[in-house]
C-alpha positions as CSV (number, residue, x, y, z in Angstrom):
1,M,340.6,184.0,-158.1
2,A,342.7,185.1,-155.3
3,C,340.7,184.0,-153.2
4,C,341.0,180.7,-153.4
5,S,344.5,180.4,-155.0
6,D,345.9,178.5,-152.3
7,V,342.9,175.4,-152.8
8,H,344.7,175.7,-156.7
9,R,348.0,175.1,-155.7
10,Q,346.9,172.4,-153.4
11,F,344.5,169.9,-155.6
12,D,344.9,171.7,-159.3
13,K,347.9,168.9,-160.2
14,F,344.8,166.3,-159.6
15,A,342.0,168.1,-160.9
16,N,339.9,165.6,-163.9
17,G,342.9,163.2,-162.9
18,K,342.6,159.8,-161.3
19,V,340.7,159.0,-158.3
20,Q,343.8,159.5,-155.0
21,V,343.0,157.1,-152.1
22,G,343.8,158.9,-148.6
23,E,342.4,160.9,-145.6
24,L,341.2,164.9,-147.4
25,P,342.9,167.9,-145.2
26,K,340.8,168.7,-142.0
27,W,339.8,171.7,-143.3
28,A,337.2,169.5,-145.6
29,H,335.6,168.5,-142.7
30,V,335.9,165.0,-144.2
31,S,337.5,162.2,-141.9
32,G,338.8,158.6,-142.6
33,K,339.9,157.1,-145.6
34,V,338.7,158.0,-148.5
35,A,338.5,158.0,-152.8
36,W,338.2,161.0,-153.8
37,Y,338.8,162.8,-157.2
38,V,339.0,167.2,-157.9
39,Y,336.2,168.2,-160.7
40,Q,337.2,171.2,-162.6
41,G,334.8,172.3,-164.5
42,P,331.3,174.7,-163.4
43,Y,329.1,173.3,-160.7
44,S,326.2,173.4,-163.5
45,E,328.6,170.4,-164.6
46,L,328.6,169.0,-161.5
47,G,326.3,166.3,-161.9
48,S,326.4,165.3,-165.6
49,K,330.6,165.6,-166.2
50,G,331.7,165.6,-162.5
51,F,330.0,162.2,-160.9
52,S,329.6,161.0,-163.2
53,T,333.6,161.1,-164.5
54,F,334.4,160.2,-160.3
55,W,332.2,156.6,-160.5
56,K,333.3,155.9,-164.0
57,K,337.5,156.4,-162.3
58,F,335.8,154.9,-158.6
59,G,334.9,151.9,-160.7
60,E,338.1,151.4,-162.2
61,A,340.5,151.8,-159.0
62,K,338.0,149.2,-157.4
63,P,337.8,151.0,-153.9
64,E,335.9,149.3,-151.9
65,M,333.1,151.7,-150.9
66,D,332.2,151.9,-147.0
67,G,329.2,154.6,-147.1
68,P,327.9,157.8,-148.8
69,P,329.8,159.8,-151.0
70,G,330.0,163.6,-150.6
71,D,331.5,167.1,-152.6
72,V,333.3,169.4,-151.0
73,Y,332.8,172.7,-152.3
74,V,336.9,174.1,-151.9
75,S,336.0,177.1,-154.3
76,S,333.5,180.1,-154.7
77,P,331.6,181.0,-157.9
78,D,332.7,184.6,-157.4
79,C,336.2,183.9,-157.4
80,H,335.7,182.2,-160.6
81,E,333.6,185.0,-162.8
82,E,336.1,186.1,-165.2
83,D,337.0,182.3,-166.7
84,K,333.3,180.9,-166.2
85,Q,333.8,179.0,-164.0
86,T,336.0,176.9,-165.9
87,K,338.8,176.4,-163.6
88,M,336.5,176.0,-160.0
89,L,337.1,172.7,-158.4
90,T,335.0,170.3,-156.1
91,I,336.3,167.7,-154.6
92,I,334.0,164.3,-155.1
93,W,334.9,161.7,-152.6
94,C,333.5,158.0,-151.2
95,P,334.6,156.4,-147.3
96,I,336.3,153.3,-148.5
97,K,337.6,150.4,-146.4
């Protein structure tokens, strides 16, 4: 996991937690105010668990959507072979007003 340890230091505390509101780091190439959620888990479950959880928590937080959602793959699958991608991070986001 050494190849993405900086990302884990920055985002592990948010993994599978609440939807956050604010701006993402410049390296994410997402500009403006967004609601974002850090999904921790394998890519194979991103649609069934990651996005479904994001939308549930997004609805609970009640921000006003201002465009289509997206995701930023912040961990490489190669860095997570030992843990079978269970610790891999993906940021799911949506622009808000």
